[in-house]
C-alpha positions as CSV (number, residue, x, y, z in Angstrom):
1,V,-178.4,-31.6,141.4
2,L,-180.4,-33.7,143.8
3,P,-184.0,-34.5,143.0
4,D,-185.1,-32.7,146.2
5,F,-183.7,-29.5,144.8
6,V,-185.5,-29.8,141.4
7,E,-188.8,-28.2,140.5
8,E,-189.1,-29.4,136.9
9,V,-187.3,-31.5,134.3
10,Q,-187.9,-30.7,130.6
11,V,-186.9,-33.2,127.9
12,K,-187.1,-32.0,124.3
13,S,-186.4,-34.6,121.6
14,S,-187.4,-32.7,118.6
15,G,-188.9,-29.4,117.5
16,Y,-187.0,-27.3,120.0
17,T,-186.5,-23.6,119.5
18,A,-183.5,-21.7,118.4
19,E,-182.4,-20.9,121.9
20,Y,-180.9,-24.4,122.1
21,G,-178.6,-23.7,119.2
22,G,-177.0,-26.6,117.4
23,A,-178.2,-29.3,119.8
24,T,-178.5,-32.7,118.1
25,G,-180.6,-35.5,119.4
26,G,-182.3,-33.8,122.3
27,V,-182.1,-31.3,125.2
28,V,-182.6,-31.9,128.9
29,N,-183.3,-28.8,131.0
30,V,-183.4,-29.1,134.8
31,V,-185.0,-26.2,136.7
32,T,-184.2,-25.9,140.3
33,K,-186.8,-24.8,142.8
34,S,-187.3,-21.1,143.4
35,G,-188.8,-19.0,146.2
36,T,-192.4,-17.7,146.3
37,N,-194.2,-14.9,148.1
38,A,-194.7,-17.3,151.1
39,I,-191.8,-18.6,153.2
40,R,-191.7,-22.3,152.7
41,G,-189.2,-24.9,153.8
42,S,-188.7,-28.6,154.2
43,A,-186.4,-31.0,156.0
44,L,-185.4,-34.5,155.2
45,F,-183.4,-37.4,156.5
46,N,-182.3,-40.5,154.5
47,W,-180.5,-43.5,155.9
48,Q,-179.0,-46.4,154.0
49,S,-177.2,-49.3,155.6
50,D,-175.9,-52.8,155.0
51,K,-178.6,-53.9,157.5
52,L,-181.3,-53.0,155.0
53,E,-179.9,-55.1,152.2
54,G,-180.0,-58.8,151.3
55,D,-177.0,-61.0,151.0
56,N,-174.3,-60.5,148.4
57,T,-174.4,-62.5,145.1
58,P,-171.8,-65.2,144.6
59,I,-169.1,-64.3,142.1
60,L,-167.3,-66.7,139.7
61,R,-163.6,-66.6,140.1
62,K,-160.4,-68.6,139.4
63,G,-159.7,-71.2,142.0
64,V,-157.6,-69.9,144.8
65,L,-155.4,-73.0,145.2
66,D,-155.8,-74.2,141.6
67,N,-156.2,-71.5,139.0
68,T,-157.2,-74.0,136.3
69,I,-160.6,-74.4,137.8
70,A,-163.5,-71.9,138.4
71,E,-165.3,-71.6,141.7
72,Y,-168.1,-69.5,143.2
73,H,-167.5,-67.5,146.3
74,T,-169.7,-65.1,148.3
75,Y,-167.8,-62.3,150.0
76,P,-169.5,-60.9,153.1
77,E,-171.1,-57.5,153.0
78,D,-169.1,-54.5,154.1
79,E,-170.6,-52.8,157.1
80,Y,-171.7,-49.3,156.2
81,N,-174.0,-46.5,157.1
82,R,-174.9,-43.5,155.0
83,F,-176.7,-40.5,156.5
84,E,-178.2,-37.7,154.5
85,P,-179.8,-34.9,156.5
86,G,-181.0,-32.0,154.5
87,F,-183.1,-28.9,154.4
88,A,-184.5,-26.3,151.9
89,I,-186.0,-22.9,152.4
90,G,-187.4,-20.3,150.1
91,G,-189.4,-17.1,150.3
92,P,-189.6,-13.4,149.3
93,V,-186.9,-10.8,149.4
94,L,-189.3,-8.2,148.0
95,R,-192.9,-9.4,147.7
96,D,-194.0,-9.9,144.1
97,R,-190.5,-8.7,142.9
98,M,-187.6,-10.9,144.2
99,W,-187.4,-14.3,145.8
100,F,-184.7,-16.6,147.2
101,F,-184.2,-20.3,147.6
102,G,-181.5,-22.3,149.2
103,A,-180.9,-26.0,150.0
104,Y,-178.2,-28.1,151.6
105,Q,-177.8,-31.9,151.9
106,P,-174.6,-33.7,152.9
107,A,-174.1,-37.4,152.4
108,L,-171.9,-39.0,155.0
109,T,-170.8,-42.6,154.5
110,K,-168.7,-44.8,156.7
111,T,-167.7,-48.3,155.4
112,T,-165.8,-51.0,157.4
113,R,-164.3,-54.0,155.8
114,D,-162.7,-57.2,157.2
115,A,-160.5,-59.4,155.0
116,N,-159.1,-62.7,156.3
117,P,-158.9,-66.4,155.3
118,T,-162.5,-67.0,156.3
119,T,-164.1,-64.0,154.5
120,S,-162.0,-64.4,151.4
121,G,-162.2,-68.1,151.0
122,N,-158.4,-68.1,150.6
123,P,-156.3,-70.0,153.3
124,R,-153.3,-67.8,152.4
125,A,-155.1,-64.5,152.7
126,T,-153.7,-61.7,154.8
127,T,-155.8,-60.9,157.9
128,I,-156.9,-57.3,157.9
129,N,-159.8,-56.4,160.1
130,G,-161.7,-53.2,160.8
131,V,-160.4,-51.0,158.0
132,E,-162.6,-47.8,157.6
133,Q,-163.3,-45.6,154.6
134,K,-165.2,-42.3,155.1
135,E,-166.9,-40.5,152.3
136,N,-168.2,-36.9,152.7
137,I,-170.3,-35.4,149.9
138,Q,-171.8,-31.9,150.1
139,Y,-174.7,-30.8,147.9
140,I,-175.5,-27.1,147.9
141,T,-177.8,-25.0,145.8
142,A,-179.0,-21.4,146.1
143,N,-180.7,-18.9,143.8
144,T,-182.3,-15.5,143.7
145,T,-185.0,-14.7,141.1
146,A,-186.1,-11.1,140.3
147,Q,-188.9,-9.7,138.2
148,I,-187.2,-6.7,136.8
149,G,-190.0,-5.6,134.4
150,N,-193.2,-6.9,132.9
151,N,-191.3,-9.1,130.4
152,V,-187.9,-9.4,132.1
153,R,-187.0,-11.9,134.8
154,A,-183.5,-12.4,136.0
155,R,-182.0,-15.3,138.0
156,I,-178.7,-15.9,139.7
157,A,-178.0,-19.5,140.7
158,Y,-175.3,-21.4,142.4
159,N,-174.9,-25.2,142.5
160,N,-172.0,-27.0,144.0
161,S,-171.2,-30.5,145.1
162,W,-167.9,-31.9,146.2
163,R,-166.6,-35.1,147.6
164,K,-163.8,-36.1,149.9
165,T,-162.9,-39.8,150.6
166,T,-160.6,-40.7,153.4
167,G,-159.0,-44.2,153.5
168,L,-159.0,-47.1,151.2
169,L,-160.6,-50.5,151.7
170,P,-158.5,-53.7,151.5
171,S,-159.1,-56.3,148.7
172,Q,-161.9,-58.7,149.6
173,A,-159.7,-61.5,148.3
174,G,-157.2,-60.8,151.1
175,T,-154.3,-60.4,148.6
176,D,-153.0,-57.1,150.0
177,L,-149.5,-57.0,151.4
178,V,-149.0,-57.0,155.2
179,G,-148.4,-53.4,156.3
180,T,-150.4,-51.8,153.5
181,N,-151.3,-48.2,154.4
182,Y,-155.1,-47.7,153.8
Protein backbone atom coordinates (compact mmCIF):
# COMPACT_ATOMS: atom_id res chain seq x y z
CA VAL A 1 0.00 0.00 0.00
CA LEU A 2 1.41 3.39 -0.96
CA PRO A 3 1.85 6.04 1.76
CA ASP A 4 -0.52 8.35 -0.13
CA PHE A 5 -3.31 5.78 0.41
CA VAL A 6 -2.68 5.40 4.17
CA GLU A 7 -4.62 7.21 6.89
CA GLU A 8 -2.95 5.69 9.94
CA VAL A 9 -0.24 3.21 10.92
CA GLN A 10 -0.51 1.53 14.31
CA VAL A 11 2.50 -0.27 15.84
CA LYS A 12 1.85 -2.33 18.95
CA SER A 13 4.88 -3.91 20.57
CA SER A 14 3.32 -5.15 23.79
CA GLY A 15 0.05 -5.20 25.68
CA TYR A 16 -2.09 -5.74 22.59
CA THR A 17 -5.58 -7.14 22.90
CA ALA A 18 -6.87 -10.64 22.20
CA GLU A 19 -8.02 -9.64 18.71
CA TYR A 20 -4.40 -10.09 17.57
CA GLY A 21 -4.37 -13.73 18.68
CA GLY A 22 -1.02 -15.43 19.05
CA ALA A 23 1.10 -12.59 17.68
CA THR A 24 4.61 -12.64 19.04
CA GLY A 25 6.88 -9.63 19.03
CA GLY A 26 4.51 -7.01 17.72
CA VAL A 27 1.66 -6.03 15.44
CA VAL A 28 1.63 -3.47 12.63
CA ASN A 29 -1.81 -2.37 11.48
CA VAL A 30 -2.15 -0.13 8.41
CA VAL A 31 -5.48 1.65 7.92
CA THR A 32 -6.20 2.95 4.43
CA LYS A 33 -8.04 6.22 3.94
CA SER A 34 -11.80 6.24 3.93
CA GLY A 35 -14.50 8.53 2.60
CA THR A 36 -16.24 11.24 4.63
CA ASN A 37 -19.48 13.20 4.32
CA ALA A 38 -17.72 15.69 2.04
CA ILE A 39 -16.36 14.78 -1.36
CA ARG A 40 -12.59 15.18 -1.23
CA GLY A 41 -9.86 14.27 -3.62
CA SER A 42 -6.24 14.79 -4.42
CA ALA A 43 -3.90 14.43 -7.35
CA LEU A 44 -0.17 13.94 -7.41
CA PHE A 45 2.73 13.58 -9.77
CA ASN A 46 6.16 12.20 -8.88
CA TRP A 47 9.14 12.14 -11.24
CA GLN A 48 12.47 10.45 -10.70
CA SER A 49 15.36 10.50 -13.16
CA ASP A 50 19.06 9.85 -13.53
CA LYS A 51 19.40 13.60 -14.12
CA LEU A 52 18.47 14.23 -10.47
CA GLU A 53 21.17 11.95 -9.04
CA GLY A 54 24.89 12.24 -8.47
CA ASP A 55 27.56 10.09 -10.04
CA ASN A 56 27.83 6.36 -9.43
CA THR A 57 30.21 5.06 -6.78
CA PRO A 58 33.32 3.23 -7.99
CA ILE A 59 33.24 -0.52 -7.43
CA LEU A 60 36.15 -2.82 -6.64
CA ARG A 61 36.47 -5.68 -9.12
CA LYS A 62 38.99 -8.22 -10.38
CA GLY A 63 41.28 -6.81 -13.03
CA VAL A 64 39.82 -7.18 -16.52
CA LEU A 65 43.08 -8.13 -18.21
CA ASP A 66 44.79 -9.61 -15.12
CA ASN A 67 42.46 -11.25 -12.58
CA THR A 68 45.23 -11.48 -9.98
CA ILE A 69 44.87 -7.76 -9.24
CA ALA A 70 41.97 -5.62 -8.03
CA GLU A 71 40.88 -2.38 -9.65
CA TYR A 72 38.27 0.30 -9.15
CA HIS A 73 35.91 1.14 -11.99
CA THR A 74 32.95 3.51 -12.17
CA TYR A 75 30.20 2.37 -14.52
CA PRO A 76 28.17 5.18 -16.08
CA GLU A 77 24.63 5.73 -14.86
CA ASP A 78 21.78 4.15 -16.75
CA GLU A 79 19.50 6.69 -18.37
CA TYR A 80 16.06 6.37 -16.75
CA ASN A 81 12.83 8.19 -16.08
CA ARG A 82 10.09 7.14 -13.65
CA PHE A 83 6.70 8.82 -13.80
CA GLU A 84 4.07 8.36 -11.07
CA PRO A 85 0.81 10.22 -11.72
CA GLY A 86 -1.97 9.46 -9.26
CA PHE A 87 -5.29 10.49 -7.81
CA ALA A 88 -7.59 9.72 -4.89
CA ILE A 89 -11.24 10.52 -4.28
CA GLY A 90 -13.62 9.82 -1.42
CA GLY A 91 -17.04 10.89 -0.29
CA PRO A 92 -20.49 9.86 0.83
CA VAL A 93 -22.68 7.19 -0.73
CA LEU A 94 -25.39 7.81 1.91
CA ARG A 95 -24.70 10.79 4.18
CA ASP A 96 -23.79 9.72 7.75
CA ARG A 97 -24.27 6.02 6.79
CA MET A 98 -21.99 4.91 3.93
CA TRP A 99 -18.78 6.28 2.39
CA PHE A 100 -16.42 5.36 -0.44
CA PHE A 101 -12.73 5.89 -1.18
CA GLY A 102 -10.66 5.00 -4.24
CA ALA A 103 -7.11 5.72 -5.34
CA TYR A 104 -4.92 4.80 -8.30
CA GLN A 105 -1.23 5.41 -8.96
CA PRO A 106 0.82 3.79 -11.70
CA ALA A 107 4.64 3.85 -11.70
CA LEU A 108 6.05 3.83 -15.23
CA THR A 109 9.82 3.42 -15.61
CA LYS A 110 11.96 3.33 -18.74
CA THR A 111 15.67 2.51 -18.40
CA THR A 112 18.26 2.62 -21.20
CA ARG A 113 21.75 1.11 -20.93
CA ASP A 114 24.85 1.18 -23.11
CA ALA A 115 27.65 -1.33 -22.67
CA ASN A 116 30.85 -1.06 -24.70
CA PRO A 117 34.64 -1.10 -24.19
CA THR A 118 34.61 2.51 -22.94
CA THR A 119 31.73 2.24 -20.45
CA SER A 120 32.84 -1.15 -19.12
CA GLY A 121 36.55 -0.42 -18.88
CA ASN A 122 37.08 -3.69 -20.74
CA PRO A 123 38.81 -3.53 -24.16
CA ARG A 124 37.26 -6.91 -25.07
CA ALA A 125 33.69 -5.90 -24.16
CA THR A 126 30.81 -6.44 -26.55
CA THR A 127 29.30 -3.20 -27.85
CA ILE A 128 25.60 -3.08 -27.02
CA ASN A 129 23.97 0.35 -27.12
CA GLY A 130 20.48 1.63 -26.45
CA VAL A 131 18.92 -1.45 -24.82
CA GLU A 132 15.64 -0.53 -23.09
CA GLN A 133 13.80 -2.01 -20.15
CA LYS A 134 10.27 -0.89 -19.31
CA GLU A 135 8.62 -1.48 -15.95
CA ASN A 136 4.93 -0.88 -15.36
CA ILE A 137 3.57 -1.05 -11.79
CA GLN A 138 -0.09 -0.41 -10.95
CA TYR A 139 -1.27 0.44 -7.43
CA ILE A 140 -5.02 0.41 -6.78
CA THR A 141 -7.05 0.68 -3.59
CA ALA A 142 -10.78 1.07 -3.00
CA ASN A 143 -13.11 0.64 -0.07
CA THR A 144 -16.63 1.19 1.13
CA THR A 145 -17.42 1.78 4.79
CA ALA A 146 -20.94 1.56 6.22
CA GLN A 147 -22.36 2.41 9.64
CA ILE A 148 -24.88 -0.43 9.99
CA GLY A 149 -25.96 0.31 13.56
CA ASN A 150 -24.88 2.38 16.59
CA ASN A 151 -22.15 -0.13 17.46
CA VAL A 152 -21.58 -1.89 14.14
CA ARG A 153 -19.46 -0.63 11.27
CA ALA A 154 -18.61 -2.72 8.19
CA ARG A 155 -15.89 -2.21 5.63
CA ILE A 156 -15.16 -3.86 2.31
CA ALA A 157 -11.70 -3.10 0.95
CA TYR A 158 -9.73 -3.95 -2.17
CA ASN A 159 -5.98 -3.45 -2.58
CA ASN A 160 -3.98 -4.60 -5.57
CA SER A 161 -0.61 -3.98 -7.08
CA TRP A 162 0.99 -5.76 -9.98
CA ARG A 163 4.16 -5.36 -11.98
CA LYS A 164 5.17 -6.08 -15.56
CA THR A 165 8.74 -5.76 -16.79
CA THR A 166 9.55 -5.87 -20.49
CA GLY A 167 13.14 -6.35 -21.63
CA LEU A 168 16.39 -7.09 -19.85
CA LEU A 169 19.44 -4.88 -19.53
CA PRO A 170 22.89 -5.99 -20.68
CA SER A 171 25.70 -6.55 -18.20
CA GLN A 172 27.54 -3.33 -17.41
CA ALA A 173 30.81 -5.24 -17.78
CA GLY A 174 30.05 -5.88 -21.48
CA THR A 175 30.38 -9.65 -21.05
CA ASP A 176 27.12 -10.60 -22.82
CA LEU A 177 27.36 -12.64 -25.97
CA VAL A 178 26.79 -10.99 -29.33
CA GLY A 179 23.19 -11.59 -30.42
CA THR A 180 21.77 -11.85 -26.87
CA ASN A 181 18.01 -11.29 -26.96
CA TYR A 182 17.12 -8.70 -24.33
